[in-house]
N, C-alpha and C positions, 0 to 999 in steps of 0.2 A: 110837441114839435112834429111837423109833417116830415115824412121821410120817403124819398123816391129811390127805389132799387130797380134799375133799368139797364138792359144791355142792348147795344145797337149793332146791326149787321148790314152789309151790302147784300144785294140779291144776285143770285147766280143766273136767274132767268125769270120769265114772266109766268111760270106755272102757278104762282100764288093767286093770280087773277081768277082762276076757276073756282076758288072757294071764297073770294072776297065779297063783301057787301057792296052797295052802290057807292059808298064813300061819302065824305062830307068835306066841304070847302073850309079851309082855315086861312086866316090872315093874322099875322102877329107882328108887333113892332116893339122896339126896345127903347128904354129911357136912358140907359147908360152903356158906355162901351167898356168900362173898366171898373174894378172894385171887387168887393167881397161877394157881390150878388149879381145875378142876372135878373133884371126887373123888366117885365113885359106886359103888354095888354094883348089879349087874343080874342078874336071873334071866331066862333065855331058854329057855322050855320046861323041860327038866330039866338045864340047864347054868347055871352062875353064874360071874361075873367081877367083879373089882375093876377099875375103869377110872379113869385119871388123864389129863386133857386140859388143855393150856394154856388159860387163860381169855382167849382172844382171839377176835375175830369175824373171819370170812373163810374162804376156801377151804382154807388150809393152817395146820396147827397140830400141835404135838407131842402124841403120844398113846401111852400105855402101858396094856396090858391083861394081866391075869393071872387064871387060873382059881382059884376057891375052892370048897370043898365047898358043896353046895346047902344043907345044914342051917345052915352058918355064914352064908350069904347071907340066908336067911330070918330068922335071929336079928338080923343087922345091920339089915335092913329094919324089923323090929319095934322094935328097941331103940336104934339109934344114929343113924338118919337124922333130919334136922332139919326136914323138910317132908314132907307126904304124898307117897307114891310117884307117879311118872308111869307110867301104864298105857297100853299100846298093843298093836296087832296089827301085825306086820311081814310084808309080802308081798314076794316076789321076783318081778320082772317083767323077763324078758329083752327087750332091744330093741337092734338093731344089734349092736355088738361088746361091749356092756356089759349088766350086770344092774342094774336100778333097784331100790332098796328103797323101798317105799311104807309109811309109818307112818300107820295109822288110829288115832287116839287115842280113849281112853274115859275114864271117870271125870270128873274136873274139866276135862279137855281134850277131851271129846266134841265131835264136829263138826269137828275140825281134822284134815286129811289133808295130809301133806307127803311129797314125793318127794325122795330123795337119790341121788346118783351118786358113787361113789368113783372117783378118777382116779389115774393114776400120775405125772402132772405137772400143775402149775397151769394150763398152757396147752394141755393135751391137748384135742383136738377130739372131739366125740361127737355122735351123732345125737339130735335132739330129737323125741320122739314128739308126735303131734297132741294128745294128752291132757294135755300139760304146760302149766302156767300160768306165771305170772311168777316170776322168781328172787327168793329171799329169803335168800340166803347171807349177806348183810351186814346182816341185821336180827336183832338179839339176841333179840327176843321169840319167834322161832320155834325157838330152841335148847331142847333138852330141859331143860337146867339152868334156864333162864328160866321154862319152863312149870311147873316144880316149885314155884317161888316166886310166880309170877304166872300162874295157869292161864287157859286160853282162855275158860272160862266167865265170868271176871271182866272180860274185855275189853269195853269199850264200843265201839260202831261207830266213834266218833270217834278211838279209840286205835289201832285196827287199821291198820297201815300198808298 
């Protein structure tokens, strides 16, 4: 079984950009709104994958990912996904012994920037950069699946946690 151990954070400021790579465009769409799993197709640059994740909130969850032909992924995004795609640019930012993934969202989620770190154990220690803001791992609204169905642009300031 595949297992993802990941924590999510907001950003305190833009200092992360100084160490970031050029970034890569991502677009992903979802096949279902509810259920035991989040099922999506994602295009990352010139690669595409089908991804299935357990529909749980928290740092650890089951995850399966399989490559698919790029043309098939484009067709699935256009014809099978039930919500507008989530669009973002992902940056890699090395810090300490880890590489952070910074997702800068566009489209309906423009203005939202989230940092993620993948870990090998739920209790693994890691260095927190100064540009890191508060943790949002346990807040469903910051998950890509939630952003597909309730985008950031629709949040009211009183709704944002």
